[in-house]
Backbone as ProteinMPNN parsed JSONL, in Angstrom:
{"seq_chain_A": "MKQILALGLLAAAVALAPSARATTYVSHLTGGAESPPTGSLGTGDVTLVVADDLSTMEVTAYFSGLVGTSTAAHIHCCLVPAGPPNVGVATMTPSFVGFPLGVQAGMYDHTFDLTAAASYNSAFIGSGSVLDARTALLTGIATGTAYFNIHSSTNPGGEIRGFFTAVPEPASLLSLGLGIGMLVAARRRAA", "coords_chain_A": {"N_chain_A": [[163.699, 129.965, 195.513], [164.207, 130.206, 192.781], [161.794, 131.192, 191.916], [161.758, 133.656, 193.146], [163.871, 134.889, 191.75], [162.672, 134.836, 189.13], [160.457, 136.574, 189.643], [161.89, 138.882, 190.235], [163.179, 139.418, 187.841], [160.922, 139.899, 186.316], [159.938, 142.171, 187.581], [162.062, 143.984, 187.014], [161.863, 144.059, 184.208], [159.341, 145.346, 183.915], [160.049, 147.799, 185.082], [161.912, 148.711, 183.327], [160.501, 149.11, 181.051], [159.258, 151.34, 178.461], [157.506, 154.275, 179.224], [154.054, 154.921, 178.933], [152.866, 156.724, 176.064], [150.467, 157.526, 175.227], [146.939, 156.862, 175.502], [144.941, 154.326, 174.116], [141.809, 153.803, 172.593], [139.239, 151.731, 171.243], [136.414, 151.221, 169.082], [133.809, 149.401, 167.756], [131.424, 149.882, 165.385], [127.951, 149.307, 164.941], [124.624, 148.599, 163.665], [123.129, 147.08, 165.291], [123.937, 147.695, 167.896], [122.825, 150.05, 168.421], [120.205, 151.813, 170.178], [116.914, 151.971, 170.025], [117.857, 148.854, 168.295], [118.804, 149.291, 164.853], [118.82, 147.683, 162.597], [120.366, 148.204, 160.575], [122.989, 147.208, 158.215], [125.26, 148.593, 158.164], [128.647, 149.378, 159.118], [131.424, 150.334, 161.249], [134.613, 151.507, 162.322], [136.324, 152.904, 165.01], [139.014, 154.684, 166.352], [140.367, 156.049, 169.192], [142.912, 158.162, 170.375], [144.228, 159.299, 173.166], [146.264, 161.727, 174.42], [149.078, 161.482, 176.653], [149.168, 163.598, 178.474], [146.592, 164.346, 178.598], [145.669, 166.438, 176.916], [144.979, 166.377, 174.325], [142.933, 164.6, 171.896], [142.853, 162.246, 169.448], [140.722, 161.434, 166.864], [139.944, 158.75, 164.79], [138.148, 157.51, 162.267], [136.362, 155.029, 160.305], [133.844, 154.193, 158.157], [131.142, 152.333, 156.584], [128.508, 151.162, 154.35], [126.082, 152.395, 155.234], [122.551, 152.842, 155.58], [121.059, 155.146, 155.134], [122.261, 158.511, 154.407], [125.147, 159.974, 155.988], [124.495, 162.256, 158.73], [125.372, 163.346, 160.984], [127.98, 162.965, 163.459], [129.328, 162.045, 166.536], [130.407, 161.792, 170.025], [128.586, 160.278, 172.595], [127.855, 160.544, 176.074], [127.174, 160.087, 179.453], [126.479, 156.791, 180.182], [124.4, 155.555, 182.77], [124.134, 153.048, 185.308], [121.191, 151.112, 185.065], [119.931, 153.243, 183.927], [118.594, 155.313, 181.306], [118.961, 153.965, 177.876], [120.047, 155.701, 176.079], [122.055, 158.54, 175.922], [123.05, 162.084, 176.322], [124.894, 164.162, 174.003], [128.291, 164.521, 174.194], [130.555, 165.613, 172.901], [131.32, 168.111, 170.41], [128.555, 169.669, 168.693], [126.422, 170.002, 165.834], [127.871, 167.966, 164.695], [131.132, 166.301, 164.547], [133.69, 168.519, 163.612], [134.465, 168.779, 160.222], [133.681, 166.108, 159.636], [132.714, 163.594, 157.328], [129.821, 164.32, 155.708], [126.54, 163.402, 154.334], [127.04, 161.151, 153.059], [127.457, 157.512, 152.447], [129.533, 156.016, 153.158], [132.841, 156.493, 154.452], [135.796, 158.182, 155.733], [137.609, 159.515, 158.558], [139.712, 161.768, 160.297], [140.921, 163.497, 162.94], [142.347, 165.717, 165.277], [141.545, 166.706, 168.44], [141.476, 169.455, 170.703], [141.454, 168.937, 173.978], [141.31, 170.781, 175.958], [139.901, 172.91, 175.13], [136.81, 174.763, 174.989], [135.268, 174.521, 172.709], [135.52, 171.964, 171.785], [133.567, 170.517, 172.971], [130.137, 169.754, 173.7], [128.034, 172.406, 174.566], [126.019, 171.969, 176.407], [126.931, 169.675, 177.611], [129.101, 170.637, 179.002], [127.736, 172.342, 180.697], [127.063, 173.979, 183.83], [129.555, 173.622, 184.751], [133.074, 173.292, 184.34], [135.426, 173.314, 181.63], [137.43, 171.588, 182.336], [136.035, 169.913, 183.993], [134.261, 168.767, 182.204], [136.081, 167.446, 180.487], [137.094, 165.56, 182.161], [134.889, 164.044, 182.837], [134.141, 163.052, 180.22], [136.485, 161.593, 179.528], [136.563, 159.74, 181.633], [134.105, 158.44, 181.087], [134.668, 157.297, 178.626], [136.806, 155.584, 179.302], [135.518, 153.913, 181.073], [133.672, 152.539, 179.606], [131.173, 153.665, 179.196], [130.608, 155.494, 177.399], [129.798, 156.283, 173.954], [130.399, 156.059, 170.482], [128.701, 157.586, 167.843], [127.039, 157.51, 164.719], [124.847, 159.283, 162.911], [122.042, 159.214, 160.558], [120.328, 160.019, 157.459], [118.243, 158.212, 157.129], [118.026, 157.071, 159.713], [117.681, 159.116, 161.926], [118.013, 159.274, 164.764], [120.307, 157.797, 165.132], [122.346, 155.672, 163.372], [124.423, 153.771, 163.393], [126.399, 152.57, 166.092], [128.896, 152.36, 168.773], [130.515, 151.152, 171.728], [133.354, 152.156, 173.648], [136.467, 150.48, 174.284], [139.536, 149.864, 175.998], [142.819, 149.679, 174.659], [145.455, 147.595, 175.352], [148.561, 148.819, 176.221], [151.646, 148.309, 174.257], [153.983, 147.855, 175.733], [153.15, 146.973, 178.138], [152.002, 144.575, 177.42], [154.226, 143.156, 176.531], [155.795, 143.099, 178.827], [154.084, 141.51, 180.42], [154.009, 139.1, 178.893], [156.671, 138.453, 178.921], [157.068, 137.983, 181.74], [155.279, 135.935, 182.289], [156.416, 133.971, 180.715], [158.901, 133.66, 182.05], [158.039, 132.649, 184.467], [156.842, 130.226, 183.799], [159.141, 128.901, 182.757], [160.63, 128.731, 185.142], [159.025, 127.096, 186.715], [159.059, 124.712, 185.218], [161.741, 123.956, 185.471], [161.782, 123.505, 188.156], [160.277, 121.3, 188.31]], "CA_chain_A": [[164.751, 130.804, 195.053], [163.981, 130.461, 191.377], [160.568, 132.056, 191.777], [162.201, 135.039, 193.508], [164.586, 135.285, 190.644], [161.743, 135.171, 188.131], [159.712, 137.808, 189.98], [162.78, 139.959, 190.225], [163.347, 139.697, 186.474], [159.675, 140.534, 185.878], [159.92, 143.625, 188.082], [163.049, 144.711, 186.209], [161.335, 144.277, 182.873], [158.345, 146.372, 184.014], [160.688, 149.055, 185.431], [162.694, 149.201, 182.086], [159.583, 149.28, 179.884], [159.008, 152.73, 178.313], [156.257, 154.708, 179.752], [152.985, 155.084, 177.859], [152.867, 158.12, 175.492], [149.054, 157.844, 174.949], [146.011, 155.781, 175.761], [144.187, 154.109, 172.863], [140.547, 153.044, 172.804], [138.637, 151.422, 169.951], [134.98, 150.96, 169.085], [133.279, 148.839, 166.568], [130.047, 150.416, 165.188], [126.989, 148.401, 164.294], [123.232, 148.949, 163.834], [122.664, 146.232, 166.43], [124.438, 148.388, 169.088], [121.922, 151.236, 168.596], [119.083, 151.631, 171.043], [116.708, 150.546, 169.68], [118.649, 148.446, 167.124], [118.228, 149.821, 163.536], [118.752, 146.651, 161.569], [121.373, 148.543, 159.505], [124.133, 146.411, 158.026], [126.431, 149.469, 158.154], [129.647, 149.112, 160.173], [132.425, 151.29, 161.312], [135.562, 151.32, 163.348], [136.823, 154.136, 165.547], [140.159, 154.676, 167.284], [140.619, 157.345, 169.928], [144.187, 158.219, 171.002], [144.273, 160.373, 174.113], [147.702, 162.106, 174.832], [149.364, 161.243, 178.085], [148.901, 164.842, 179.277], [145.147, 164.57, 178.364], [145.371, 167.701, 176.284], [144.345, 166.14, 172.892], [142.315, 163.298, 171.569], [142.788, 162.046, 168.026], [139.599, 160.582, 166.466], [140.067, 158.235, 163.531], [136.98, 156.598, 161.995], [136.096, 154.451, 159.042], [132.534, 153.628, 158.173], [130.557, 152.025, 155.292], [127.214, 150.46, 154.347], [124.981, 153.057, 155.881], [121.359, 152.76, 154.799], [120.956, 156.484, 154.782], [123.572, 159.159, 154.298], [125.518, 160.514, 157.284], [124.022, 163.671, 159.042], [126.082, 163.776, 162.294], [128.772, 161.977, 164.238], [129.87, 162.567, 167.814], [130.502, 160.889, 171.143], [127.582, 160.456, 173.605], [128.379, 160.121, 177.343], [127.712, 158.87, 180.031], [125.383, 155.957, 180.632], [124.431, 155.147, 184.233], [123.478, 151.767, 185.585], [119.667, 151.191, 185.223], [119.417, 154.444, 183.423], [118.114, 155.209, 179.923], [119.904, 153.413, 177.022], [120.693, 156.781, 175.337], [122.442, 159.776, 176.721], [123.309, 163.305, 175.628], [126.121, 164.308, 173.227], [129.378, 165.071, 175.015], [131.414, 166.373, 172.016], [130.781, 169.19, 169.628], [127.313, 169.384, 167.966], [125.772, 168.759, 165.643], [128.771, 166.852, 164.365], [132.549, 166.667, 164.541], [134.18, 169.391, 162.538], [135.021, 168.063, 159.035], [133.236, 164.718, 159.437], [132.079, 163.476, 156.038], [128.35, 164.228, 155.817], [125.882, 163.156, 153.123], [127.715, 159.981, 152.394], [127.162, 156.204, 153.059], [130.837, 155.542, 153.588], [133.829, 157.61, 154.595], [136.851, 158.096, 156.718], [137.784, 160.763, 159.304], [140.854, 161.795, 161.209], [141.027, 164.831, 163.428], [142.816, 165.751, 166.639], [140.765, 167.713, 169.178], [142.029, 170.09, 171.913], [140.538, 168.658, 175.082], [141.312, 172.001, 176.898], [139.062, 173.989, 174.535], [135.337, 174.546, 175.153], [134.709, 174.261, 171.391], [135.621, 170.495, 171.585], [132.458, 169.896, 173.714], [128.646, 170.187, 173.507], [127.91, 173.387, 175.683], [125.12, 171.323, 177.368], [127.746, 168.737, 178.452], [129.889, 171.426, 180.057], [126.74, 172.839, 181.649], [127.486, 175.028, 184.648], [130.787, 173.236, 185.101], [134.18, 173.841, 183.608], [135.939, 172.479, 180.596], [138.175, 170.459, 182.952], [135.044, 168.906, 184.454], [133.749, 168.077, 180.992], [137.121, 166.557, 179.962], [137.269, 164.466, 183.157], [133.677, 163.281, 182.701], [134.242, 162.349, 178.983], [137.522, 160.484, 179.575], [136.072, 158.621, 182.531], [133.065, 157.656, 180.368], [135.317, 156.449, 177.565], [137.647, 154.574, 180.018], [134.78, 152.869, 181.815], [132.761, 151.933, 178.709], [129.88, 154.272, 179.315], [130.512, 156.478, 176.276], [129.815, 155.549, 172.682], [130.467, 156.873, 169.188], [127.417, 157.419, 167.115], [126.807, 158.06, 163.392], [123.432, 159.437, 162.611], [121.87, 159.251, 159.176], [119.096, 160.476, 157.045], [117.306, 157.182, 157.372], [117.969, 156.843, 161.14], [118.136, 160.422, 162.579], [118.403, 158.977, 166.093], [121.554, 157.154, 165.122], [122.255, 154.373, 162.541], [125.402, 152.76, 163.967], [127.152, 153.097, 167.219], [129.732, 151.305, 169.467], [131.082, 151.563, 172.948], [134.788, 152.152, 173.641], [137.251, 149.62, 175.061], [140.881, 150.3, 175.977], [143.766, 148.786, 173.94], [146.604, 147.537, 176.145], [149.864, 149.355, 175.573], [152.604, 147.236, 173.879], [155.002, 147.681, 176.743], [152.485, 146.115, 179.19], [151.815, 143.166, 176.881], [155.623, 142.64, 176.393], [156.142, 142.706, 180.205], [153.298, 140.398, 180.848], [154.46, 137.851, 178.234], [158.024, 137.977, 179.481], [156.863, 137.496, 183.064], [154.658, 134.589, 182.206], [157.468, 133.0, 180.2], [159.936, 133.331, 183.087], [157.369, 131.832, 185.54], [156.722, 128.877, 183.192], [160.499, 128.249, 182.732], [161.052, 128.482, 186.538], [158.239, 125.923, 187.055], [159.55, 123.559, 184.509], [163.014, 123.642, 186.028], [161.483, 122.953, 189.53], [159.534, 119.942, 188.236]], "C_chain_A": [[164.581, 131.241, 193.529], [162.808, 131.373, 191.168], [160.913, 133.466, 192.136], [162.977, 135.706, 192.348], [163.713, 135.766, 189.521], [160.902, 136.459, 188.403], [160.667, 139.001, 189.859], [163.038, 140.441, 188.771], [162.089, 140.377, 185.926], [159.613, 141.974, 186.326], [160.922, 144.515, 187.366], [162.523, 145.012, 184.867], [160.307, 145.334, 182.944], [159.022, 147.791, 184.23], [161.377, 149.62, 184.153], [161.769, 149.51, 180.981], [159.378, 150.816, 179.784], [157.627, 153.105, 178.774], [155.271, 154.994, 178.539], [152.981, 156.569, 177.393], [151.352, 158.518, 175.208], [148.241, 156.614, 175.397], [145.129, 155.563, 174.572], [142.967, 153.334, 173.251], [139.986, 152.827, 171.389], [137.186, 151.105, 170.24], [134.564, 150.385, 167.707], [131.814, 149.226, 166.516], [129.18, 149.502, 164.457], [125.577, 148.955, 164.47], [122.639, 148.29, 164.981], [122.977, 146.928, 167.807], [123.59, 149.581, 169.368], [120.807, 150.822, 169.538], [117.944, 152.517, 170.663], [117.532, 150.177, 168.489], [117.94, 148.913, 165.817], [118.149, 148.851, 162.52], [119.762, 147.059, 160.432], [122.5, 147.49, 159.435], [125.44, 147.261, 157.984], [127.344, 149.138, 159.317], [130.62, 150.256, 160.191], [133.457, 150.875, 162.43], [136.141, 152.718, 163.746], [138.016, 153.88, 166.444], [140.319, 156.089, 167.895], [142.062, 157.216, 170.517], [144.245, 159.471, 171.871], [145.766, 160.599, 174.621], [147.847, 161.886, 176.264], [149.136, 162.461, 179.016], [147.455, 165.181, 179.22], [144.81, 165.832, 177.737], [144.699, 167.491, 174.877], [143.823, 164.76, 172.846], [142.196, 163.279, 170.029], [141.693, 161.058, 167.786], [139.825, 160.088, 165.015], [138.943, 157.271, 163.26], [136.866, 156.245, 160.579], [134.763, 153.869, 159.143], [132.111, 153.295, 156.779], [129.211, 151.337, 155.442], [126.031, 151.063, 155.038], [123.708, 152.941, 154.96], [121.054, 154.14, 154.26], [122.286, 157.127, 154.523], [123.823, 159.884, 155.67], [125.05, 161.888, 157.489], [124.765, 164.132, 160.197], [126.895, 162.605, 162.779], [129.37, 162.676, 165.385], [129.926, 161.481, 168.845], [129.439, 161.247, 172.179], [128.239, 159.927, 174.967], [127.469, 160.657, 178.443], [126.616, 158.112, 180.592], [125.556, 155.707, 182.125], [123.685, 153.841, 184.338], [121.978, 151.951, 185.684], [119.128, 152.452, 184.687], [118.938, 154.205, 182.028], [119.266, 154.716, 179.036], [120.61, 154.478, 176.116], [120.891, 157.919, 176.176], [122.858, 160.932, 175.84], [124.755, 163.232, 174.904], [127.158, 165.059, 174.113], [130.238, 166.024, 174.16], [130.661, 167.389, 171.24], [129.481, 168.724, 168.803], [127.2, 170.352, 166.818], [126.645, 167.625, 165.226], [130.219, 167.338, 164.487], [132.84, 167.532, 163.358], [134.827, 168.523, 161.417], [134.596, 166.629, 158.837], [132.506, 164.645, 158.112], [130.522, 163.293, 156.143], [127.673, 164.018, 154.418], [126.417, 162.058, 152.327], [127.247, 158.625, 153.11], [128.419, 155.537, 153.547], [131.842, 156.589, 153.648], [134.873, 157.257, 155.601], [137.072, 159.466, 157.292], [138.935, 160.621, 160.119], [141.035, 163.275, 161.566], [141.506, 164.728, 164.914], [142.087, 166.99, 167.33], [141.545, 168.205, 170.425], [141.062, 169.852, 173.006], [140.492, 169.76, 176.159], [140.458, 173.113, 176.398], [137.626, 173.692, 174.686], [134.711, 174.13, 173.873], [134.721, 172.711, 171.118], [134.37, 169.791, 172.193], [131.153, 170.534, 173.411], [128.549, 171.169, 174.748], [126.998, 172.785, 176.707], [125.956, 170.29, 178.223], [128.624, 169.467, 179.452], [128.934, 171.989, 181.092], [127.278, 173.981, 182.499], [128.895, 174.691, 185.225], [131.906, 173.868, 184.374], [134.597, 172.883, 182.452], [136.698, 171.327, 181.177], [137.191, 169.51, 183.511], [134.495, 168.053, 183.263], [134.759, 167.035, 180.476], [137.241, 165.362, 180.883], [136.106, 163.546, 182.947], [133.838, 162.432, 181.358], [135.271, 161.318, 179.079], [137.193, 159.416, 180.514], [135.041, 157.816, 181.827], [133.72, 156.714, 179.278], [136.051, 155.295, 178.213], [136.75, 153.535, 180.732], [133.679, 152.223, 180.884], [131.387, 152.483, 178.771], [129.667, 155.395, 178.296], [130.516, 155.746, 174.978], [129.873, 156.551, 171.489], [129.216, 156.599, 168.458], [127.512, 158.114, 165.785], [125.346, 158.028, 163.084], [123.268, 159.53, 161.058], [120.521, 159.784, 158.758], [117.908, 159.503, 157.16], [117.037, 156.941, 158.835], [118.56, 158.083, 161.851], [118.549, 160.253, 164.024], [119.709, 158.287, 166.291], [121.433, 155.844, 164.296], [123.159, 153.33, 163.032], [126.095, 153.383, 165.085], [127.936, 151.977, 167.853], [130.356, 151.952, 170.614], [132.635, 151.434, 172.898], [135.372, 151.11, 174.617], [138.709, 150.008, 174.897], [141.786, 149.246, 175.286], [145.037, 148.729, 174.856], [147.821, 148.09, 175.455], [150.847, 148.212, 175.334], [153.595, 146.891, 174.96], [154.371, 146.763, 177.89], [152.356, 144.701, 178.728], [153.197, 142.527, 176.829], [155.992, 142.222, 177.858], [155.435, 141.49, 180.667], [153.753, 139.118, 180.228], [155.816, 137.442, 178.702], [157.962, 137.482, 180.994], [156.24, 136.149, 183.087], [155.675, 133.551, 181.681], [158.501, 132.641, 181.22], [159.318, 132.441, 184.143], [157.195, 130.377, 185.015], [158.101, 128.201, 183.148], [160.897, 127.826, 184.135], [160.273, 127.261, 187.028], [158.702, 124.69, 186.438], [160.886, 123.04, 185.078], [162.779, 122.993, 187.434], [160.956, 121.57, 189.442], [160.528, 118.761, 187.942]], "O_chain_A": [[164.776, 132.387, 193.123], [162.849, 132.249, 190.305], [160.42, 134.401, 191.505], [162.78, 136.876, 192.018], [163.888, 136.864, 188.993], [160.684, 137.286, 187.517], [160.239, 140.059, 189.4], [163.108, 141.637, 188.491], [162.189, 141.331, 185.155], [159.279, 142.874, 185.555], [160.645, 145.692, 187.136], [162.702, 146.131, 184.384], [160.34, 146.221, 182.091], [158.612, 148.794, 183.645], [161.415, 150.832, 183.937], [162.192, 150.136, 180.009], [159.326, 151.515, 180.795], [156.694, 152.305, 178.706], [155.646, 155.248, 177.395], [153.076, 157.502, 178.191], [151.041, 159.689, 174.986], [148.765, 155.525, 175.627], [144.594, 156.534, 174.039], [142.995, 152.4, 174.053], [140.222, 153.619, 170.477], [136.767, 150.79, 171.354], [134.966, 150.884, 166.656], [131.05, 148.954, 167.442], [129.586, 148.944, 163.437], [125.367, 149.744, 165.392], [121.736, 148.832, 165.62], [122.252, 146.691, 168.774], [123.629, 150.099, 170.484], [120.5, 149.638, 169.68], [117.98, 153.716, 170.943], [117.901, 151.057, 167.711], [116.715, 148.926, 165.7], [117.442, 149.099, 161.543], [119.953, 146.318, 159.467], [122.914, 146.949, 160.461], [126.539, 146.738, 157.799], [126.893, 148.68, 160.366], [130.653, 151.065, 159.264], [133.191, 150.046, 163.3], [136.398, 153.567, 162.892], [138.006, 152.929, 167.226], [140.39, 157.112, 167.213], [142.359, 156.184, 171.119], [144.304, 160.584, 171.35], [146.379, 159.689, 175.18], [146.908, 162.062, 177.04], [148.938, 162.3, 180.221], [147.069, 166.225, 179.746], [143.711, 166.33, 177.982], [143.969, 168.345, 174.374], [144.196, 163.879, 173.62], [141.559, 164.132, 169.412], [141.674, 159.982, 168.383], [139.893, 160.909, 164.101], [138.805, 156.283, 163.981], [137.221, 157.035, 159.704], [134.489, 153.119, 160.08], [132.635, 153.885, 155.834], [128.82, 150.97, 156.551], [125.082, 150.365, 155.395], [123.816, 152.945, 153.734], [120.814, 154.3, 153.063], [123.312, 156.454, 154.426], [122.905, 160.316, 156.367], [125.153, 162.697, 156.566], [124.791, 165.346, 160.401], [126.568, 161.439, 162.555], [129.874, 163.791, 165.249], [129.529, 160.349, 168.57], [129.378, 162.397, 172.612], [129.05, 159.001, 174.958], [127.007, 161.782, 178.249], [125.849, 158.638, 181.399], [126.664, 155.654, 182.659], [122.752, 153.558, 183.586], [121.531, 152.888, 186.347], [117.963, 152.762, 184.936], [118.866, 153.063, 181.576], [120.426, 154.983, 179.349], [121.625, 154.189, 175.481], [120.073, 158.271, 177.027], [123.006, 160.721, 174.636], [125.605, 162.389, 175.188], [126.864, 166.109, 174.686], [130.609, 167.104, 174.618], [129.448, 167.515, 171.404], [129.378, 167.592, 168.329], [127.822, 171.415, 166.832], [126.271, 166.459, 165.36], [130.514, 168.533, 164.526], [132.326, 167.328, 162.258], [135.643, 167.644, 161.696], [135.111, 165.972, 157.933], [131.741, 165.555, 157.791], [130.023, 162.264, 156.598], [128.241, 164.45, 153.414], [126.289, 162.003, 151.104], [126.721, 158.653, 154.222], [128.347, 154.562, 154.296], [131.713, 157.567, 152.912], [134.849, 156.2, 156.231], [136.78, 160.472, 156.646], [139.213, 159.536, 160.63], [141.255, 164.145, 160.724], [141.136, 163.821, 165.66], [142.066, 168.107, 166.814], [142.197, 167.409, 171.102], [139.982, 170.441, 173.032], [139.739, 169.673, 177.129], [140.271, 174.128, 177.07], [137.203, 172.544, 174.543], [133.694, 173.436, 173.901], [133.961, 172.247, 170.268], [134.152, 168.605, 171.947], [131.059, 171.668, 172.941], [128.944, 170.787, 175.85], [127.2, 173.088, 177.882], [125.682, 170.093, 179.406], [128.861, 169.007, 180.568], [129.298, 172.1, 182.262], [127.902, 174.89, 181.951], [129.374, 175.41, 186.102], [131.709, 174.943, 183.806], [134.113, 171.753, 182.377], [136.662, 170.219, 180.642], [137.485, 168.315, 183.515], [134.314, 166.838, 183.345], [134.393, 165.926, 180.087], [137.47, 164.247, 180.414], [136.312, 162.334, 182.88], [133.676, 161.212, 181.401], [134.978, 160.176, 178.728], [137.504, 158.254, 180.25], [135.063, 156.59, 181.935], [133.348, 155.556, 179.091], [135.951, 154.156, 177.755], [137.182, 152.406, 180.965], [132.857, 151.444, 181.367], [130.455, 151.768, 178.401], [128.681, 156.13, 178.342], [131.153, 154.699, 174.862], [129.436, 157.7, 171.565], [128.718, 155.473, 168.46], [128.029, 159.23, 165.723], [124.696, 156.985, 163.003], [124.212, 159.874, 160.348], [119.648, 159.985, 159.603], [116.751, 159.909, 157.271], [115.901, 156.628, 159.189], [119.708, 158.107, 162.293], [119.379, 161.029, 164.497], [120.205, 158.17, 167.412], [120.53, 155.037, 164.515], [122.8, 152.155, 163.109], [126.371, 154.582, 165.075], [127.717, 150.803, 167.554], [130.707, 153.131, 170.568], [133.137, 150.622, 172.121], [134.798, 150.895, 175.685], [139.117, 150.432, 173.816], [141.503, 148.049, 175.352], [145.632, 149.78, 175.096], [148.065, 147.856, 174.272], [150.886, 147.255, 176.107], [154.003, 145.736, 175.083], [155.048, 145.918, 178.476], [152.558, 143.75, 179.483], [153.271, 141.329, 177.101], [156.451, 141.1, 178.074], [156.025, 140.561, 181.219], [153.885, 138.117, 180.931], [156.105, 136.257, 178.867], [158.765, 136.641, 181.4], [156.66, 135.289, 183.861], [155.752, 132.422, 182.164], [158.949, 131.496, 181.291], [159.995, 131.559, 184.673], [157.397, 129.423, 185.766], [158.203, 127.02, 183.478], [161.425, 126.732, 184.336], [160.862, 126.437, 187.728], [158.737, 123.656, 187.106], [161.113, 121.833, 185.149], [163.488, 122.066, 187.826], [161.139, 120.752, 190.343], [160.107, 117.608, 187.85]]}, "name": "protein", "num_of_chains": 1, "seq": "MKQILALGLLAAAVALAPSARATTYVSHLTGGAESPPTGSLGTGDVTLVVADDLSTMEVTAYFSGLVGTSTAAHIHCCLVPAGPPNVGVATMTPSFVGFPLGVQAGMYDHTFDLTAAASYNSAFIGSGSVLDARTALLTGIATGTAYFNIHSSTNPGGEIRGFFTAVPEPASLLSLGLGIGMLVAARRRAA"}
């Protein structure tokens, strides 16, 4: 009976939790994640926030310690199992609009319209549509087969890069914590 009550409370907590407004992904960039590794001690952190209607993607990046100076930055997509370790550029080329170039450290924040062809590399769209490109890019980001890459004058093939991972939404974490707490309490009472 107590377990049923606990599960009922958990279900209620999940039902009352606010819906997600966006999906967030993060990436930590290093020279060791490059293929082949560059040996660069440069690092960076990138956050992507994809709107719940999939119409926009905010890209926020911080990087420092590049050996060379930045020459381009974009997202590559989508690796395939047993395929090559490097894949084509999915987003605009040669670099994100407004990305700081010619520097060893910098920050960037821009929101892209995922419904606009200009947000993608034309080769990534290919003979498909912008909707197809958006679906492929967001699937690659969500499945960890897309990576953010900063290219430099010293490492034109890419100096630092990192793959994306999803950040759990706060409401899910709260519901999970509440549910676990209720189950632990119910188990202690039963003992």
